[in-house]
N, C-alpha and C positions, 0 to 999 in steps of 0.2 A: 532788291536782294538785300537784306541785313547782313553785314560782315559781323562775325563773333570774333571777339577780341581777346576773351579770356584774360584780362587785365588781374594783376594779383593787387589785393588789396590789404592794407596794413592791419586793418581789424575785422573780426566777423562782421558781417552785415546783418542787419534786423530784417525779418521776414515782413513782407507787405501784404495785406489781405486784398487780393483782388476786388473782390465784390465790394469793398470800401473806397475804390477810386472814384474821387469826386471830380478831379481836375487832371486836364493834361495841360502843363504850363509851358509856355515857350520863351526860350531865351535866346540872347545872341552872346558869343564869347567876348565881345567888346574888344578885340582885338583886330585891326586891319591888315596886319603881316600875316603870311600863310603859317598856319600851325595844323597840328595833327590832334587826334584824340588823345594820343600818348602823352603829347605836350599838356593839354588839359589836365590830364591823370595826375601828371608830375607836380605841376601848379598847384592842384589840390592836396595833393600830398605834403607839399611845403607849405600849405597852410595849416597843417596838423590833422587834416580830415583823414578817412580811411582810403580814400581815393577819389577819383571823380565823382562828383554828386549827380551827373545827368545818367539818365538812363539810355538816352540816345544823342547822338553826335550827327549832324549833317554838314559834310564837306562841301566847299564851294564849288568842286566839280561833282555834285550830285551823288556821292558815295553816301551811304547810311552805315553807321556804326553802332553796335550795342556797346554803352558804356557800363553802368550799374546793371546787373540782372534786374530785369523789370519786375520780379517778384520779391524786390527787396526794398527796404525805405531809402529814398534818395537824400541828396544834401544840398537842394537847389534852391527851395523857397521855406525860410526859416517859419514854422508853424504850420506848414502845409506838406512836408515831406512824407508822412506817412500815408495820406491819402490823395496823391498824386503821383504822376509820371512827367519826369522833365524832360525835354527836347532842347537841345541846343544847338544853334546854327553858328557854323564858323563865320565870323566877321563883327562887323561893328556898324550897325544899321543907324547909328546915328549920323554917321559919316560917308556911308555908302550905300549903294541899292544892291539888292540881290538878284542874281544871274538866274537865267531860265532853268539851268540843270538844277541848281539848289532848290529854287522854288518847286519844280516838278518833282523832285525827291521828298520835298516836305509834304506836298499834297499826297504823294502816294502813302508815305508813313502815317500821315495823320487818318486818311481812308481806314487804314489798317488798325490802327489805335481806337478809331470810332467803332469798328467792329468788336473789338475786344472789350472795350469799356463803353458801351452804349450809353449810360447815364452820365458820363463825364462830361464837363464844359470845358471847351478850349479858351484858354486866358493867356494874356500876356503877363509875365513876372510883375511888371509894374502895377497891374491892377490888383495885386494882392500885398504887394510892399510899397508903402508911401515912401516917394522920393527917388523910385528906381525909373527910368526911362526905358528899361530892359522891355523888349527887344530892341529898341531904337526907333526913332520917328520915321524912318524909311522903311521899316519892316512891313512887308506886305499881308498883314494880318488879316484884312478882308479875304483875300485870295485863298488864304490857308485856314480859315476857319468857317469856310461855306460848308454846309452838308454835303 
């Protein structure tokens, strides 16, 4: 189940054309301390953004939250925001490993997104932006990107 959050965004969000979705981009929040989708939303607002840049947030306890509405342009990967869906996993996977509950929730969400965007490729943030390790060296990408 995806929790609807109904966040308030500072600016009007641009519409994203679903048929142009080429990528599902996986991220980590880079923070090991517990935090919520609302925390990430506040951090992004403090950067001067409209609000959370990710379309989905998966907490360590395996809960899935809607961030930005999926039919809007994200703010998670410069140069790819208008043709992608951004998924952020709570944690810093350069320093920690993902637990089973979060992994299973990620698998469930990505199965659904593969159905919605059958032509999209699942990629790591760092594959598209040089110099980024995101979503981290311990991130279980192979388990999450399998068909």
